[in-house]
C-alpha positions in Angstrom: 6.4 4.6 16.8 5.3 2.8 20.1 7.6 0.8 22.4 6.7 -2.2 21.0 10.2 -4.8 21.9 10.6 -8.4 20.4 10.4 -9.1 24.3 7.2 -8.7 23.8 6.0 -11.0 21.6 4.2 -13.9 22.3 4.5 -16.3 19.4 0.9 -17.9 18.4 -1.0 -20.8 16.0 -4.2 -20.2 16.1 -4.3 -19.3 12.0 -1.9 -22.5 11.8 -4.3 -24.9 14.1 -7.4 -23.6 12.4 -7.1 -24.0 8.8 -2.9 -25.3 7.8 -0.3 -24.2 6.7 -1.6 -22.8 3.4 -4.1 -20.4 2.9 -6.7 -18.9 0.3 -7.1 -15.3 0.7 -9.7 -13.4 -2.1 -8.8 -9.9 -3.1 -11.3 -7.3 -3.4 -11.5 -8.4 -7.4 -12.5 -12.4 -6.7 -8.8 -13.5 -7.5 -7.5 -16.1 -4.9 -4.1 -16.0 -4.1 -2.1 -19.1 -2.0 -0.2 -18.2 1.0 1.9 -19.7 3.4 1.8 -18.8 6.8 5.3 -17.8 8.0 4.8 -16.4 11.6 2.0 -15.7 13.9 2.2 -13.3 17.1 0.7 -11.2 19.6 1.8 -8.1 21.2 -0.1 -5.3 23.3 -1.6 -4.0 20.0 -3.4 -7.1 18.7 -2.3 -10.8 17.1 -0.9 -11.0 13.5 0.0 -13.3 10.7 3.0 -12.9 8.4 2.1 -14.6 5.3 4.2 -15.0 2.2 2.6 -16.1 -1.1 3.1 -19.9 -1.5 4.6 -19.5 -5.8 8.0 -21.1 -4.8 10.0 -17.8 -5.0 11.5 -17.2 -1.2 12.8 -13.7 -1.8 9.2 -12.4 -2.6 8.0 -9.6 -0.2 5.6 -10.8 3.2 2.1 -9.2 3.6 0.9 -8.4 7.6 -2.2 -8.7 8.6 -4.5 -8.6 11.6 -5.9 -11.7 12.9 -9.0 -10.8 14.5 -12.0 -13.1 15.6 -15.0 -13.9 13.2 -18.5 -14.2 14.6 -18.1 -18.0 14.7 -15.1 -17.8 17.2 -12.7 -18.6 14.3 -9.8 -17.0 13.5 -10.7 -13.9 10.7 -7.0 -11.7 9.0 -7.9 -8.3 7.9 -5.9 -4.9 6.7 -4.6 -3.3 9.0 -5.8 0.1 8.0 -4.2 2.7 10.2 -0.1 3.4 8.8 1.4 3.2 12.2 0.4 0.3 13.3 1.4 -1.6 10.1 4.7 0.2 10.4 5.4 -0.2 14.5 4.0 -4.0 13.6 6.5 -4.4 9.8 9.6 -3.3 12.1 8.9 -5.2 14.8 8.7 -7.9 12.4 12.2 -7.3 11.0 13.8 -6.8 14.5 12.6 -10.1 15.0 14.1 -12.3 11.6 16.9 -9.7 10.1 20.7 -10.0 11.3 21.3 -6.6 12.8 24.7 -5.5 13.8 25.4 -3.7 16.8 
């Protein structure tokens, strides 16, 4: 794991400003799922979005995707293909959201 820390996180709102609170994503089978933006943040390795299905089930797992700039300058979501990067970002998100006791 890299040395990512909650103190290095900068919260952003590019997706929210560009698309609103709900985002429709299409998977490989052309099925559309509506997600709610839970969080957006920037760290040294990039900018990330935490999304949750907008189905009214608050305990549903979240999806973590990377935000990149599309050719037209709009933010675009892509899968994090690097396992180490995904693990680092997921652990950092847990650190930001889950209460830990010392």
